[in-house]
C-alpha positions as CSV (number, residue, x, y, z in Angstrom):
1,M,-107.7,102.2,77.2
2,N,-109.0,99.0,78.6
3,K,-106.6,96.2,77.8
4,T,-109.4,93.7,77.3
5,I,-111.1,96.0,74.8
6,L,-107.7,96.5,73.0
7,R,-107.0,92.8,73.0
8,S,-110.5,92.2,71.6
9,G,-109.9,94.8,68.9
10,C,-106.7,93.1,67.9
11,W,-108.4,89.8,67.6
12,L,-111.2,91.4,65.5
13,L,-108.7,93.1,63.2
14,L,-106.8,89.8,62.8
15,F,-110.1,88.0,62.0
16,M,-111.0,90.6,59.4
17,L,-107.6,90.4,57.7
18,L,-107.8,86.6,57.5
19,F,-111.4,86.8,56.3
20,S,-110.5,89.4,53.6
21,R,-107.6,87.2,52.4
22,E,-109.1,83.8,52.5
23,G,-112.8,84.0,53.3
24,S,-114.3,86.5,50.9
25,G,-114.8,84.1,48.1
26,Q,-116.9,85.1,45.1
27,G,-117.9,81.6,44.3
28,Y,-117.7,79.7,41.1
29,L,-117.3,81.7,37.9
30,K,-120.2,81.2,35.5
31,A,-121.1,82.0,31.9
32,D,-124.0,84.3,32.0
33,G,-125.0,85.3,28.5
34,K,-122.2,87.3,27.1
35,R,-120.5,87.8,30.5
36,I,-118.4,85.9,32.9
37,V,-119.9,86.4,36.4
38,N,-119.4,85.3,40.0
39,E,-122.1,83.6,42.1
40,R,-123.4,87.1,43.1
41,G,-124.1,87.7,39.4
42,E,-121.3,90.4,39.3
43,N,-119.4,90.9,36.1
44,V,-115.8,89.6,36.4
45,L,-113.2,91.1,34.2
46,L,-110.3,88.6,34.3
47,R,-106.8,90.1,34.4
48,G,-104.4,87.1,34.3
49,M,-101.0,85.8,33.6
50,G,-99.9,82.6,32.0
51,L,-97.2,80.4,33.7
52,G,-95.4,79.5,30.5
53,G,-92.0,77.9,31.0
54,W,-92.7,76.2,34.3
55,M,-94.2,72.8,33.5
56,L,-93.4,73.2,29.8
57,Q,-90.2,74.8,28.5
58,E,-90.7,76.4,25.0
59,P,-87.3,76.7,23.4
60,Y,-87.4,80.5,22.9
61,M,-87.8,80.9,26.6
62,L,-84.4,79.4,27.2
63,Q,-82.9,81.1,24.1
64,V,-82.4,77.8,22.3
65,S,-84.5,78.4,19.2
66,G,-82.6,76.8,16.3
67,V,-80.8,74.5,18.7
68,A,-83.7,72.5,20.0
69,G,-87.3,72.5,18.7
70,T,-89.1,71.1,21.8
71,Q,-88.7,70.5,25.5
72,G,-87.9,66.9,24.7
73,E,-85.1,67.9,22.5
74,I,-83.8,70.4,25.1
75,R,-83.8,67.6,27.7
76,R,-81.8,65.3,25.4
77,K,-79.2,68.0,24.8
78,V,-78.9,68.5,28.5
79,E,-78.5,64.8,29.0
80,E,-75.6,64.8,26.5
81,L,-73.8,67.3,28.6
82,V,-74.4,66.1,32.2
83,G,-76.0,62.6,32.0
84,P,-79.5,61.5,32.9
85,V,-79.1,61.6,36.8
86,K,-77.9,65.2,36.8
87,T,-80.5,66.1,34.1
88,Q,-83.3,64.9,36.4
89,Q,-81.8,67.0,39.3
90,F,-81.8,70.1,37.1
91,Y,-85.5,69.5,36.1
92,N,-86.4,68.9,39.8
93,A,-84.8,72.2,40.7
94,W,-86.5,74.0,37.8
95,L,-90.0,72.8,38.8
96,A,-89.3,73.6,42.5
97,N,-88.0,77.1,41.8
98,H,-89.7,78.5,38.8
99,T,-93.2,79.3,40.3
100,R,-93.7,79.6,44.1
101,E,-96.0,81.3,46.5
102,I,-94.0,84.5,46.2
103,D,-94.7,84.7,42.5
104,I,-98.5,84.5,43.1
105,D,-98.3,87.0,46.0
106,S,-96.4,89.4,43.7
107,M,-98.9,89.0,40.9
108,A,-101.8,89.8,43.2
109,A,-100.0,92.9,44.5
110,W,-99.3,94.1,40.9
111,G,-103.0,93.8,40.0
112,F,-103.6,90.4,38.5
113,N,-106.7,88.5,39.6
114,S,-106.2,85.2,37.8
115,V,-103.5,82.7,36.7
116,R,-103.5,80.4,33.7
117,L,-101.4,77.3,34.4
118,A,-99.8,75.9,31.2
119,M,-99.8,72.2,31.9
120,H,-97.7,69.4,30.4
121,Y,-99.6,66.1,30.5
122,N,-96.5,64.1,31.3
123,L,-96.4,65.5,34.8
124,Y,-99.9,63.9,35.4
125,T,-99.7,60.7,33.4
126,L,-97.5,58.5,31.3
127,P,-97.2,58.8,27.5
128,V,-99.3,56.1,25.8
129,E,-96.1,54.4,24.5
130,E,-94.9,53.9,28.1
131,E,-98.1,52.6,29.6
132,P,-97.5,49.1,31.1
133,V,-101.0,48.0,30.1
134,K,-102.2,49.3,26.8
135,G,-105.3,51.5,27.0
136,Q,-105.0,52.0,30.8
137,Q,-103.9,55.2,32.5
138,T,-101.0,55.5,35.0
139,W,-101.2,58.7,37.1
140,H,-98.3,60.7,38.4
141,E,-98.9,62.5,41.7
142,K,-96.2,65.2,40.8
143,G,-98.4,67.3,38.5
144,F,-101.5,67.1,40.8
145,A,-99.4,68.1,43.8
146,M,-98.0,71.1,41.9
147,T,-101.4,72.1,40.9
148,D,-102.7,71.7,44.5
149,S,-100.0,74.0,45.8
150,L,-100.6,76.6,43.1
151,L,-104.3,76.5,43.9
152,A,-103.6,77.1,47.6
153,W,-101.5,80.2,46.7
154,C,-104.2,81.5,44.4
155,K,-106.9,81.0,47.0
156,A,-104.9,82.9,49.6
157,N,-104.8,85.8,47.2
158,N,-108.4,85.5,46.0
159,M,-107.2,84.8,42.5
160,Y,-108.8,82.4,40.0
161,L,-106.8,79.5,38.7
162,F,-107.4,78.3,35.1
163,L,-106.1,74.9,34.1
164,D,-104.7,75.0,30.5
165,L,-103.6,71.8,28.9
166,H,-100.8,73.3,27.0
167,A,-99.1,70.0,26.0
168,A,-101.7,67.3,25.2
169,P,-100.8,63.6,24.8
170,G,-99.2,63.2,21.4
171,G,-99.2,66.9,20.7
172,Q,-102.2,68.9,19.3
173,G,-100.5,70.7,16.4
174,N,-97.7,71.1,13.9
175,D,-96.3,73.9,16.0
176,N,-94.3,71.3,17.9
177,A,-92.6,73.7,20.4
178,I,-95.8,74.7,22.1
179,A,-96.9,71.2,22.8
180,D,-93.6,69.4,23.1
181,R,-94.7,67.2,20.2
182,D,-92.4,64.5,18.8
183,P,-93.3,64.2,15.1
184,N,-91.9,60.7,15.0
185,K,-94.8,59.5,17.2
186,P,-98.6,59.5,16.6
187,S,-100.1,62.9,17.3
188,L,-103.2,63.6,19.4
189,W,-105.2,63.4,16.1
190,D,-103.6,60.2,14.8
191,S,-104.0,58.1,17.9
192,R,-107.2,57.0,19.6
193,E,-105.2,56.1,22.7
194,N,-103.9,59.7,23.0
195,Q,-107.5,60.9,22.7
196,E,-108.7,58.5,25.4
197,K,-105.8,59.7,27.6
198,I,-106.7,63.4,27.3
199,I,-110.4,62.6,28.0
200,A,-109.3,60.6,31.1
201,L,-106.9,63.3,32.3
202,W,-109.6,66.0,32.1
203,R,-112.1,63.7,34.0
204,K,-109.5,63.1,36.7
205,L,-108.7,66.8,37.0
206,A,-112.4,67.7,37.1
207,E,-113.1,65.0,39.7
208,R,-110.3,66.4,41.9
209,Y,-111.3,70.1,41.7
210,A,-115.0,69.8,41.2
211,N,-115.7,71.6,44.6
212,E,-112.9,74.2,44.4
213,P,-114.5,77.6,43.6
214,W,-111.2,79.3,43.0
215,I,-110.6,77.1,40.0
216,G,-111.8,79.5,37.3
217,G,-112.3,77.0,34.5
218,Y,-110.9,74.3,32.3
219,D,-109.1,75.3,29.1
220,L,-109.3,72.0,27.2
221,I,-106.7,72.1,24.4
222,N,-104.3,75.0,24.0
223,E,-103.8,76.3,20.5
224,P,-104.8,73.4,18.3
225,N,-103.1,73.9,14.9
226,W,-103.7,71.0,12.5
227,G,-104.9,70.6,8.9
228,F,-107.6,67.9,9.1
229,Q,-109.0,68.2,5.6
230,N,-105.8,69.4,3.9
231,A,-102.4,68.3,5.1
232,T,-100.8,71.3,3.4
233,D,-102.8,73.6,5.6
234,K,-100.4,72.6,8.4
235,N,-101.9,74.8,11.2
236,G,-105.5,74.6,10.3
237,C,-106.1,78.2,9.5
238,N,-108.1,77.5,6.4
239,E,-110.0,74.5,7.9
240,K,-113.7,74.7,7.1
241,E,-115.2,72.0,9.4
242,N,-112.8,71.2,12.3
243,A,-114.8,68.0,12.9
244,P,-112.2,66.0,14.9
245,L,-111.5,69.0,17.1
246,L,-115.2,69.6,17.7
247,Q,-115.8,65.9,18.5
248,L,-112.9,65.6,20.9
249,Q,-113.8,68.8,22.8
250,K,-117.4,67.5,23.1
251,A,-116.1,64.2,24.4
252,I,-113.9,66.0,27.0
253,T,-116.8,68.2,28.1
254,K,-119.0,65.1,28.5
255,A,-116.4,63.4,30.7
256,I,-116.0,66.6,32.8
257,R,-119.7,67.0,33.3
258,E,-120.0,63.4,34.6
259,V,-118.1,64.6,37.7
260,D,-118.2,68.4,37.7
261,K,-121.1,70.6,36.9
262,N,-119.7,73.7,38.5
263,H,-116.9,74.9,36.4
264,I,-116.6,76.8,33.1
265,V,-115.4,74.8,30.1
266,I,-113.2,76.8,27.8
267,I,-112.7,75.8,24.2
268,E,-110.3,77.0,21.6
269,G,-110.6,77.0,17.8
270,N,-108.1,75.7,15.3
271,C,-105.2,77.9,14.0
272,W,-103.7,78.6,17.4
273,G,-107.2,79.1,18.9
274,N,-108.8,81.4,16.4
275,N,-110.5,79.3,13.7
276,Y,-114.0,78.3,14.9
277,A,-115.3,77.3,11.5
278,G,-117.8,74.4,12.0
279,M,-117.5,74.4,15.8
280,M,-120.6,76.4,16.7
281,P,-123.1,76.6,18.3
282,P,-121.9,76.0,21.9
283,W,-122.9,72.6,23.3
284,D,-122.7,73.4,27.0
285,S,-124.5,76.1,29.0
286,N,-121.4,77.0,31.0
287,M,-118.9,77.5,28.2
288,V,-116.5,80.3,27.2
289,L,-114.8,80.8,23.8
290,S,-111.1,81.6,24.0
291,F,-109.0,83.2,21.3
292,H,-105.3,84.2,21.2
293,K,-103.9,87.5,19.9
294,Y,-100.4,88.2,18.8
295,W,-98.6,90.8,16.6
296,N,-101.6,92.4,15.0
297,Y,-103.2,95.9,15.3
298,N,-105.2,96.8,18.5
299,D,-108.3,98.1,16.7
300,Q,-111.9,97.0,16.9
301,A,-111.4,95.1,13.6
302,S,-108.8,92.8,15.2
303,I,-111.4,91.3,17.6
304,Q,-114.5,91.8,15.6
305,N,-114.9,88.1,14.7
306,M,-115.0,87.2,18.4
307,L,-117.4,90.0,19.2
308,A,-119.7,88.7,16.4
309,M,-119.6,85.2,17.8
310,R,-120.3,86.5,21.3
311,E,-123.3,88.3,20.0
312,Q,-124.6,85.6,17.7
313,Y,-124.3,82.7,20.2
314,N,-124.8,84.7,23.5
315,V,-121.6,83.3,25.0
316,P,-118.6,84.9,26.7
317,V,-115.3,85.3,25.1
318,W,-111.9,85.4,26.8
319,L,-108.4,86.3,25.4
320,G,-106.7,83.3,26.9
321,E,-103.2,84.2,25.7
322,T,-101.3,87.2,24.3
323,G,-98.2,89.2,24.9
324,E,-94.6,89.0,23.5
325,N,-94.7,92.6,22.3
326,S,-93.9,96.1,23.5
327,N,-95.3,98.1,26.4
328,L,-97.2,100.3,24.0
329,W,-98.8,97.2,22.4
330,F,-99.6,95.8,25.8
331,R,-101.3,99.0,26.9
332,D,-103.3,99.4,23.7
333,A,-104.4,95.8,23.7
334,I,-105.6,95.8,27.3
335,A,-107.5,99.1,26.7
336,L,-109.2,97.6,23.7
337,L,-110.2,94.4,25.5
338,E,-111.5,96.1,28.6
339,R,-113.6,98.6,26.6
340,N,-115.3,95.5,25.2
341,N,-115.6,93.7,28.5
342,I,-113.2,90.9,27.5
343,G,-110.9,89.4,30.1
344,W,-107.3,88.5,29.3
345,A,-104.3,86.3,30.3
346,W,-100.9,87.5,29.3
347,W,-97.9,85.4,28.3
348,P,-95.6,84.7,30.1
349,L,-94.7,85.7,33.6
350,K,-91.0,85.1,33.2
351,K,-88.4,83.9,30.7
352,L,-84.9,84.6,29.5
353,G,-86.0,87.9,27.9
354,F,-87.0,91.5,28.6
355,N,-90.6,91.9,27.6
356,N,-92.4,90.3,30.6
357,P,-92.7,91.3,34.2
358,L,-89.8,89.0,35.3
359,E,-86.6,88.3,33.4
360,V,-84.4,85.3,34.2
361,K,-80.7,86.2,33.9
362,V,-78.3,84.3,31.7
363,N,-75.3,83.3,33.8
364,A,-71.9,83.0,32.3
365,G,-71.8,79.2,32.4
366,Y,-75.2,78.9,30.7
367,Q,-74.0,81.3,28.0
368,H,-71.0,79.0,27.5
369,I,-73.5,76.1,27.0
370,L,-75.5,78.2,24.5
371,D,-72.3,79.1,22.6
372,Y,-71.4,75.4,22.5
373,W,-74.8,74.3,21.2
374,R,-74.6,77.0,18.5
375,G,-71.2,75.9,17.4
376,K,-69.5,79.0,18.7
377,G,-67.5,77.5,21.6
378,A,-65.9,74.5,23.1
379,K,-67.9,71.9,25.0
380,P,-68.0,72.6,28.7
381,D,-67.0,69.8,31.1
382,Q,-69.8,68.0,32.9
383,D,-69.3,69.7,36.3
384,K,-69.2,73.2,34.9
385,A,-72.2,72.5,32.7
386,F,-74.2,71.1,35.7
387,S,-73.3,74.0,37.9
388,A,-74.4,76.5,35.2
389,L,-77.7,74.6,34.7
390,M,-78.4,74.5,38.5
391,Q,-77.6,78.3,38.7
392,L,-80.1,78.8,35.9
393,A,-82.7,76.9,37.9
394,E,-81.8,79.0,41.0
395,D,-82.1,82.2,39.0
396,T,-85.7,81.4,38.0
397,K,-86.7,82.3,41.6
398,L,-88.5,85.6,41.7
399,E,-86.0,87.2,44.0
400,N,-83.2,86.4,41.6
401,C,-85.1,87.7,38.5
402,I,-84.9,91.2,37.0
403,Y,-88.3,92.9,37.8
404,H,-89.5,95.1,34.8
405,K,-91.7,97.6,36.5
406,D,-92.3,99.3,33.2
407,V,-94.1,96.3,31.9
408,V,-96.5,96.1,34.9
409,D,-97.0,99.9,34.8
410,A,-98.0,99.7,31.1
411,M,-100.4,96.8,31.8
412,F,-102.3,98.5,34.6
413,R,-101.6,102.2,35.4
414,Q,-101.1,103.4,31.8
415,V,-104.3,101.7,30.7
416,K,-106.2,104.2,32.8
417,S,-103.9,107.2,33.0
418,D,-101.6,109.2,30.7
419,E,-99.8,110.7,33.7
420,V,-96.0,110.5,33.6
421,K,-94.1,109.3,36.6
422,P,-90.4,109.2,37.4
423,F,-88.7,105.9,36.7
424,R,-86.1,106.6,39.4
425,N,-85.8,109.5,41.9
426,H,-83.3,111.9,40.4
427,L,-82.2,114.5,43.0
428,V,-79.9,117.5,42.4
429,K,-78.4,118.5,45.7
430,G,-76.7,121.9,46.1
431,K,-73.5,122.1,44.1
432,A,-73.0,118.3,43.8
433,T,-73.0,116.8,40.3
434,T,-75.9,114.5,39.7
435,T,-75.7,111.7,37.1
436,V,-78.9,110.6,35.4
437,Y,-78.6,107.5,33.2
438,A,-80.2,107.9,29.8
439,V,-82.1,104.7,30.1
440,D,-83.9,105.9,33.3
441,Y,-86.3,108.2,31.5
442,D,-89.8,108.6,32.9
443,L,-92.6,106.0,33.1
444,G,-95.5,106.6,30.8
445,R,-97.0,106.3,27.3
446,N,-95.2,107.0,24.0
447,G,-95.7,110.7,23.3
448,R,-95.8,111.5,27.1
449,A,-92.7,110.1,28.8
450,Y,-90.8,109.5,25.6
451,F,-91.3,109.5,21.8
452,D,-89.9,106.8,19.6
453,K,-90.8,106.0,16.0
454,D,-90.6,102.2,16.3
455,T,-93.0,101.1,19.0
456,A,-94.3,97.6,18.5
457,N,-94.3,94.4,16.3
458,Y,-97.3,94.2,14.0
459,H,-96.0,91.6,11.5
460,V,-99.1,89.4,11.5
461,A,-101.2,92.4,10.4
462,T,-98.7,93.8,7.9
463,G,-97.6,90.5,6.5
464,G,-94.0,91.7,6.8
465,E,-91.0,90.8,8.9
466,R,-91.0,90.9,12.7
467,T,-90.1,94.5,13.7
468,A,-88.1,95.4,16.8
469,W,-89.2,98.2,19.0
470,N,-86.2,98.2,21.4
471,H,-83.5,97.2,19.0
472,G,-81.2,96.2,21.9
473,R,-83.9,94.0,23.5
474,T,-82.8,94.8,27.0
475,Y,-83.5,96.8,30.2
476,R,-86.9,98.3,29.3
477,N,-89.8,97.3,27.0
478,D,-90.7,100.6,25.4
479,G,-89.9,101.8,21.9
480,V,-86.7,103.4,23.2
481,D,-83.7,101.5,21.8
482,I,-81.3,100.4,24.6
483,M,-78.0,98.6,24.3
484,L,-75.2,97.3,26.5
485,I,-72.3,99.7,26.8
486,H,-68.9,100.2,28.5
487,D,-67.7,103.5,29.8
488,D,-65.8,104.8,32.8
489,V,-69.1,105.7,34.5
490,N,-72.1,103.6,33.4
491,N,-74.9,101.4,34.7
492,G,-74.3,98.9,31.8
493,Y,-76.9,100.4,29.4
494,G,-77.2,103.3,27.0
495,V,-79.7,104.7,24.5
496,G,-78.8,104.1,20.8
497,W,-80.3,104.0,17.3
498,T,-81.4,107.6,17.8
499,E,-83.5,109.1,15.1
500,E,-84.6,112.7,14.3
501,G,-87.8,113.7,16.1
502,E,-87.3,111.2,19.0
503,W,-87.1,112.4,22.6
504,L,-86.7,111.4,26.2
505,Q,-88.1,113.0,29.3
506,Y,-86.7,113.0,32.8
507,T,-88.4,114.2,36.0
508,I,-85.7,115.7,38.2
509,S,-86.0,117.1,41.7
510,V,-83.9,120.2,42.4
511,Q,-83.1,121.4,45.9
512,K,-82.2,125.0,44.9
513,A,-83.5,127.0,41.9
514,G,-80.9,128.5,39.6
515,K,-78.9,128.0,36.4
516,Y,-77.4,124.6,35.8
517,T,-74.9,123.0,33.4
518,V,-76.3,120.0,31.6
519,G,-73.6,117.5,30.4
520,L,-74.5,114.8,27.8
521,R,-72.2,111.7,27.6
522,V,-72.3,110.8,23.9
523,A,-70.5,108.6,21.4
524,S,-71.0,108.8,17.6
525,E,-69.5,108.0,14.3
526,K,-71.0,111.1,12.7
527,E,-72.2,114.5,13.8
528,G,-75.6,114.8,15.5
529,Q,-77.7,117.5,17.1
530,V,-79.8,117.8,20.3
531,L,-82.2,120.4,21.6
532,L,-83.1,120.7,25.4
533,Q,-86.4,121.6,26.9
534,A,-86.7,122.4,30.6
535,N,-90.2,122.5,32.0
536,A,-91.7,122.7,28.5
537,S,-89.6,125.7,27.6
538,T,-87.0,125.3,24.8
539,V,-83.4,126.1,25.9
540,P,-82.1,128.5,23.2
541,G,-79.5,127.0,20.9
542,S,-79.0,123.4,19.7
543,I,-76.2,121.3,21.0
544,T,-73.9,119.7,18.4
545,V,-72.9,116.1,19.0
546,P,-69.4,115.7,17.6
547,N,-68.1,112.7,15.7
548,T,-66.2,111.1,18.6
549,G,-64.5,108.6,16.3
550,S,-66.6,105.6,17.0
551,S,-69.9,104.5,18.6
552,T,-67.9,103.4,21.7
553,A,-65.6,106.5,22.1
554,W,-67.4,108.5,24.8
555,Q,-67.2,112.2,25.2
556,T,-69.1,114.7,27.4
557,I,-70.6,117.8,25.8
558,H,-72.2,120.7,27.8
559,K,-75.1,123.1,27.7
560,R,-74.7,125.9,30.3
561,N,-77.1,128.2,32.0
562,V,-80.2,125.9,31.9
563,R,-82.6,127.4,34.4
564,L,-84.3,124.9,36.8
565,K,-86.8,125.7,39.5
566,K,-86.9,124.4,43.0
567,G,-88.7,121.1,43.3
568,A,-89.8,118.9,40.4
569,N,-88.5,119.7,36.9
570,T,-89.0,118.0,33.5
571,L,-86.0,117.9,31.2
572,R,-86.5,116.7,27.6
573,I,-83.7,115.7,25.3
574,K,-84.9,116.1,21.7
575,V,-83.0,114.5,18.8
576,E,-82.7,116.9,15.9
577,K,-80.1,114.8,14.0
578,G,-79.7,111.3,15.2
579,G,-77.2,108.4,14.9
580,F,-75.4,108.9,18.2
581,N,-75.4,107.0,21.5
582,L,-76.2,108.4,24.9
583,N,-74.9,107.1,28.2
584,Y,-76.0,109.7,30.8
585,I,-77.0,113.2,31.6
586,Q,-75.1,115.2,34.3
587,L,-76.4,118.2,36.1
588,S,-74.3,120.6,38.1
589,K,-74.7,124.2,39.4
590,S,-73.4,126.7,36.8
């Protein structure tokens, strides 16, 4: 082949790759009747993720609920341990590590097309109490520079960036944790200066990003929750007028439109974004109504009020925040939303917890700090505490997090398919014994890859207590209950809390057809019973799980002459009588 032609072809390919990555913009998002569209008029279904925990640490994300109520309180407790200089070093490392280009690249690869940035105002401007000249605004470049970098990463992946003011000056509600509100200082609603600051901040942001088409929109005030007419209605869920909220969001919109007529303005109602009483009709032609959805049923009735407003006022709606539930709940919620052409943004990307795409690990030193704060351990010395905090900041990097592929699978593939896929490749070779850990059951929906009776938390709908789906709250986010275990052979996790009627399925590849012995590693304080199915055929005879003496006394029981075919096989373990724990399954040639 002619080298000139080959060289030209390479340059053409490189140009096409660069163009597809950075140059194939869809233009500004717009509200078009009930739809969000791009500049070509094409419907855009937003699939996004919120960056909670980066600019604003909510206590539960660091496992300090009950110890500290806000980020400000967390910071003060850290200062008591390591002093102000080292505290600032920790927060500098946290902000540098928590969200980076690799996070946005990964989100794009998983299937997300948008990002919602949870912003803390104090990274962009001073609190009103610290302004050197009362009524004037001092700007911090830190927050703007972080936003610039994030926007560049989003643009490189053709992802829209939504700016969400998560912590407003003074705090926008009585749920102090979500806004880092100090109740000893005037709130957003009690202070004209705070209101002037939020208006000025949005005008500054709009002026800076007016000509950036990959900015998706401006989410003005996250989850207002305030009783304006009745102070006993602390979170504004029974508010009938919402006049101060309406007036402030109109004033912010006016300031934005003075410098930016391109971008969508997103408003939220009272009661954590859901009470729109007195706030309609829309006052801007390029506006979207946001609502938030947590811990309720995923049926048409759960979103009917927003569908009705969309219809009545001919305005798009967006689920700006949801999550913190099980894989089954995630899958059902997304299927419901997308059937109704409603885009969504999940919450959050990462935290110290298992039910999100990325889990930040708890290092031993930080656990020592948590134990001390909870009154269960001695105070760590300053050097050890600082080392633990810096390790925590280091562990927020994506490559140091635990990636929960089951969460991402539930949010994307399982929405469209009920196909079951292997969680890991389990290969039985010749006469060698193969160990399959119980927690590595197949990927898929409840009733397909596994069956469990407790599958999600619906406490808002039921009015009851928060219900656990995975009682051990670790490893995977399905209804299967997983716990930490210790045994001679283990991967650190086992299945527990077994109940009659529940089952687990494993896809196993076998090199040679024949009869195999299946060993089950169990521990139990009472007698149980198991039934095996191989390739949808029941293996004759139940297996008795003995009382091993305790839930941590492990014993292997066997079922012989289980016929497996060459290639892919499905093996189901069905609980006929529960109460036992399961570590692993072993397969060996009979």
